[in-house]
C-alpha positions in Angstrom: 43.1 156.8 134.1 43.0 160.8 134.3 42.8 162.7 131.2 46.0 164.0 130.3 46.5 167.3 127.9 47.7 167.2 124.1 51.1 168.2 123.4 51.3 172.4 122.5 52.2 172.4 118.6 55.4 173.8 120.3 55.5 170.7 122.4 55.2 168.9 119.4 57.6 171.2 117.4 60.9 170.4 120.1 59.9 166.7 119.7 60.5 166.6 116.4 63.5 168.4 117.2 65.0 166.5 119.8 64.4 163.2 117.6 66.1 164.5 114.7 69.2 165.7 116.5 68.9 162.1 118.1 68.7 160.6 114.6 71.4 162.8 113.1 74.0 162.5 116.0 73.2 159.5 118.2 71.5 156.7 116.2 72.6 154.5 113.4 70.7 153.0 111.9 67.7 152.2 114.0 66.3 153.1 117.1 63.9 150.4 119.1 62.0 151.7 123.0 59.3 150.9 124.7 57.5 152.5 127.5 54.9 151.8 130.1 52.2 154.4 129.6 48.6 155.0 131.0 47.4 153.3 128.1 49.3 149.9 128.2 53.1 149.5 126.0 53.9 152.0 123.7 56.4 150.7 121.2 58.7 153.3 118.9 60.8 152.7 116.1 62.8 155.3 114.5 64.4 154.4 111.7 66.8 155.9 108.5 64.9 153.4 106.1 61.6 153.2 105.7 58.9 149.9 106.6 56.2 151.1 104.3 56.3 153.1 101.0 57.1 156.8 101.5 53.8 157.8 100.4 52.8 156.2 103.8 54.5 158.5 106.2 53.0 162.1 107.0 56.2 164.7 106.2 56.1 167.1 109.1 59.1 169.0 108.0 57.1 172.4 107.8 56.8 172.1 111.3 61.2 172.2 111.6 61.3 175.2 109.9 
């Protein structure tokens, strides 16, 4: 397994912006995806309602300004 370069801050912000746009335009209540990676399967869930108390989530709104 080769060492992959981490996302730059700009790439991470672009990913968040695309995800926010997807959630606001194409998503109903949630989206669940899985994909293969060099670390094995990765499972991703995006939802409009939290699965845990809101305090458990990292607020990234400051990156989108």
